[in-house]
N, C-alpha and C positions, 0 to 999 in steps of 0.2 A: 706270571697272568695267568689266575684260574674262572671260572665260571660257577655262577654262583645253582646248578642245576647240571645231574649227571645227563651226558650223551643218551641221548635214544639208540644210537647204534655204534659201530668202532666210527670213528671220524676220518674225513678223508684230507683230503692235501690240499683242499684250502681251507678249512680250519690250522689243520697246522702253521700254515702259513700265517692264519691271525696269531694264532697264541703265541709263535713263537716269534715272528715280525713286526710287531704293533709299531715298537718303538724306529726301527729300523726303515719304516716307510711314511716314517712323523720325517725324516731328517731325509730319505732325499729331494721333498717336494717343501725342503726349509732351510736354505743354507743358512751358514752363523750368519744374524742382523748384526747390522753396522750398531745397532741401540734397541736395548731389549725389549720385548714387548712391555707396557707399562701397566698398571691396574693402578686403580686409584680411588679416594674415598671421596665423592661428590662434597661428607658432610666434615671435611678438610676447611681447614681457614684460612685464609686469606692472604697472610703471608707465608703461609705454607708450603700455600700451591704457587703463588705467583714467586716466587723465591727458587723453586727449582729447576737445576740446569742440568741435570742426565734425564732421557726420554724424551726430550723437546727439540723443539728446532731450534734453539740458539747453535747449538753443537756446529749445524749445518750452517748457520749462517754463519759466524763469525769467523768457521773455517776459509770464509767467500772470499776472492782476492777484491772484492766492486766493492766487497762492507770496509778492505780497511783501505783503502782509494777514497772512497766518501769520509771517512774518520779524520786520516789524513787532509785533504780537503775543505775540514772546520777545524779541524781545529788552526792550522795552516790561516784562515780567514779570520781566527777567532786571537792566533796571536798578534797579526800586522793592525789590525786594530787599534788594539791594545795598546803597540809602539808606537803609532803614530804613521802608516804608512797608508790607511785607508779613513781618514780623517773625512772626508767631502763621500762618503758612502752612503752616508745618513741621508735621506732626504732624498730632492729629485736632481743629484749630481751626475757627474756621466756612469757612476759606478754605483747609484744610487739603486737598491730594491725595497719595495712595501711590502708588505703584506697582504695589500687589496692585487700586489703585480701577480701573486700565483696564488689568486683564489679560483679562477677561472680553470684551469688547468689541475690544481689539487679538490676545485667537486669535479671533472669530467672524472678522474683517473679513480675517482669513489667509488659512482656506481659504475664502471668499467670492472670492478678491481671486486665489489659486491655481487655483483651480476657473476662471473668468471665463479668465486667459491659456491654459491647458491649452486649451481648450474652444477660443480664436480660435485657434492656432497649428494645430492640429489640422487648422480651419475652412484654411488659410493652406496648407497641404499639401495639400489637398484639392483647391482648387483650382489651386493648381500642378500638381498630376497632371494633371486632366479637361484645362487649358487645355496644356500641351504636348498631350496626345493625340490632345486636336481634329488643330494642328496637321499630327501624325505622319498619320490618318489621312486628308490631306490627301495628302498626298508617298505614300501607297502606293494611296488611289484615281489619282494620278497614273501609280506602277509599271502595274497592270493598265491605262490606255489606251496607252500602250509599247507592253505587251507585244499586245496584241489590235487596235491599230489602225494598219492598213500610213500609208505616204507615202500614198498618192489621199484618204484621209482624213484627215487630220494637220489638215486646217483647222477639221474638229468636235474634235479633238482639242481643239488651240489654240480655239476656243471652250467645251466643258463644262469645262475647267480655270478660264479666266477667272472662269467663272461661279460654279466652289465656291468659287474664292478669292476673291472679289467678295462670297459670302456670309458668311465666315469674317469678312473687315471689317468688312463692316455689323452683325455680330455685335458684335465685338468694341467700332467706332462708339458703338452705344447703349450698351454697358457701361464704358466709360473718357472722354471727351468731349462726347459728346453728335453728334449729323449736323446739320451747318446750312449753310448755302449755300457757305460757303469750304470746308470739308471735299469737298460732293461738287463742284467745282472743281478742285479738285483733282486727285482722283480721275479727272475729264473730260480734265484735262488730262496725265495719264499712264494715259490710252485705257482704265482699268482698269472703266469705265461708259461708255455710250455719252448722248449727251443725250434722246435716243427711251425710251431705259432706267431713264433717273435721269426723264424725264414718269410712266411708269410705275407704278413704283414707291412718287413719290410719293402715290398716292392712297390709299396703303396704311399704319393705322397700322407707329412706323417698329421693334415688337417683329416683326412679320409678313414684315419684309423679307426677311429673310436666310434665312426659309423658301420664300419663294417664288423666288429667287435658285437655291436648293440644285433646288428641281424643273425646272427652265430646266434646268440641267446633266444632269442626271438624262432629259430631253428629249432630249437633242442627245445624248446618249451612249446613245443606243436610235435614237438614231437615223443616225447614225457604224456601228454594230455591226453592223444591219442591212443598209450598202453592202458592208460590207466579206467577208459571210460570217459574222463570227462565230459562234461556238457558244451557248448560251441562257444555260447556266449563266455565261459570262463578264456579263450584264447584273446577276442576280441578283449577285454578287461586287462590282459597282458600283451595285449596289438598296441593299444590305449594307450600302456604308461608308459613302454615303450620309447611310442609314438611324442611323446609328454618328456622324459628326460632325453631326446635327440632335437624336442625344437628348444623347450630350455638352454641346451648347450650350444644353438644357433644363435637365442637373444646374447647369450654371454661373449661370443666370438665376435657378434655383428658388433656389441657398443667398444667392445675395447677397442674395437677398427674403426672407432670410429669418432675420434681426439676435435680438442677446439680447432679448428681452423686458424691455420700458422697468423695470418691480418689479423686478427683480432691479436692473439698471445700478444704478436709482434708488438701492434699496438700498445695495448694495457703495456709489456714490459718497459717499450719507452718514456710509457707518463710516467711513472716510477721512476727510471731513475732518473726523466727532466726534473719531479717534484723533488728528488731525494739531492739533485745537485742546487737546486736551488735554494732547498732548506739548510742545506749547511753552507751556503753561504750568506742567510740573512740567519739564523742563528748562529754567523761570530762576528755580526754587524753589534755586539750589545757588550754592557758592562757586569753583565747577570752574571753567576760562577756555577749556575742549574741551568745554564747553555748545552753542556758537552753530556751533560745525563738523558735531560728533553730531547736529543735528537739522536741518541742512542738510544732512545728506547723506542724513539719514530722510527726511522731506522732499520731496527730488527723487526718491528712491529711487519714493518711494512713487506720485507724484506721475506720475512719470515711466512707470511701467507701465500708468496708464490715460495716458496717450498713446500705444504703442507699443497696445498694447492694436488702438484703430479701424482700423488701418495692418495691421494681420494681419488683421480680419476682412472687407474690403474692400479688398483691396491691385489693384483698378482705379483704375487713378488716373497722378498723377506725379510724386507725391511718391518721398524718396531709398527707401522700406522699396515698392514698389507695382512689378510686373512690366514689365519694359518693354516691353510689348506692340508698341509701332514697331520694335523690331531683331529681337522674333519673327516677324512678317509678315516686313519683308523678305526677313530671312532663307528662309525659307519658298517667297518666290514668285523666287527666286534659284533654290534646287534644283528648283523645279518647272521653269522655263523649262529651266536644262540639260536635267532631263528629257527636253523635249521636242523642243530642239531641235540637240541632241548626237546622232551615230552613231554606233554602236555599232561596233569597230573586227573587222572578220573578220565582220557582217550581206549583204554583197552578196553571197556567196558561202553564205553558212546553212550559216558557222565551218566551212566542208570543211578547211580547210587550219588553223587551229588545234586539231582536232581531228584531225589528221599529225603536225602539229608534237609536240600531247598524249603521241600513242601512241609517237614516239619517245623518248620522254625513260625513262632505265629508273630502272625500277620499285624501290623498295626491297625488301629483302627484308622479307619478313612473321614478325611471333615468333610459336611457335609455342602452338596455343590452350591455354590457362588449363585443372586439369581440377582440376574442381568434389568436395569431398568432399559423403558422402550429404548431411548434414544445411544441404547449401545449393544442392541442385540437383535438379530432380525425376530420379527414376528409373524405366523404365517406364511414364510417364505420370503417375504416382503422387508427391506429397510425401514428403517422412516424417512427419508424422503420420500419415499412414494407412496407410505402411510393412506391409506382410504379411511371410511367411515365405516367397511364391515372390519378393516384389523384394529379400529380405534376402540370398536364395542367389544375387545375379548380384552381389554388394559384393565378390566373393572373387578376379573374372576382372577386375571395372573395378577397381577400386579396389588392390589387388596392391602397388603399391608404396605403398601412402598407410599402410593398416594394416595388422596383420599379424593371424593368425590368433587370438590371443587374444583381440583387442581385435572382433574379430565376432561373436567367441562370445559375450559379454557385450553388445555390441547389440544379438542377435537379441535374448537370455532380456530386452533390457529392449521390447526393442516388441515380441516377444507378450505380455508382461506387460498 
């Protein structure tokens, strides 16, 4: 992997870790998923999309023992009914079960399931926005460092940037795979953390390590900015970004720690199971050959929705519906290294030549300014809602091309009323 621009100085360990370790960083945070992450085209046909099996929730549904037991119950009822063992099961008999008998539980289950899945998707979008904003804040902080830390303080920039990126990486480690000895060794191999820093951080709980490293980044930034003689408000900007970074991490952690209450989850699964049992029995009391196919579809959809929802509620993992955290971190480190190790064209002469060339570029003719009627633009410092007779007198000279005398007179009478 190479960068499109030449480095402005000999790059340090952080850039070497980025150049040689992007793929490894992605592999650390992404265990091989049971199902590959699926990309799809929304313009695909209905049959092509509906009949797909790989990359869907169907493999997870058909591998559940409950699905096979329910299908066995349905086929057993179907065979017993057609064999004459359940002749009196239709109607109001002892074993009879009509459709209106299961409508109540079906309606309640539908409400609970729709509400549960909607909340899960809202939570999924919330976590996605927070995770992307977290990486954006890191890039914004690097831009501030680029603008206000000169070349003599470039090492401070590198160190502060590495600490901030390490803080985000440690946070995602805690939420994805858990930080093990193998993870520490991998980060040390790519110079994202040193042995001394690891030894120090291991004294603290895992949930506190990212905050400690973020504090290191602020301390290094303060030292570098003081040596560079930067303005005081620059440090305030960096502190605000680091605080925002920590706040986003807290939002993600708190949201993940608040699952749906078990009592709600228990009621929902109980209603789905009861509904599927009753449907298995009722759909078996028919002579139609389509009953097994209809019941298979109903069971696959209901159980598939319940399989999908936990992945939406907690998308930090290695499943096909989880966020590609490793790729996001690798892209963020590459972007930060490019900002840190490249020289802007024209910076040597403070963009003097670039400004002169810009002056030589012929300017486009400007369009004449738009003239607004009196109900759109304030006149004499007053809006149209508070126009008095003095303000309306000036309309004749200013808006003569737009309004005739009769219209001005009628407007004046209305405003005076």
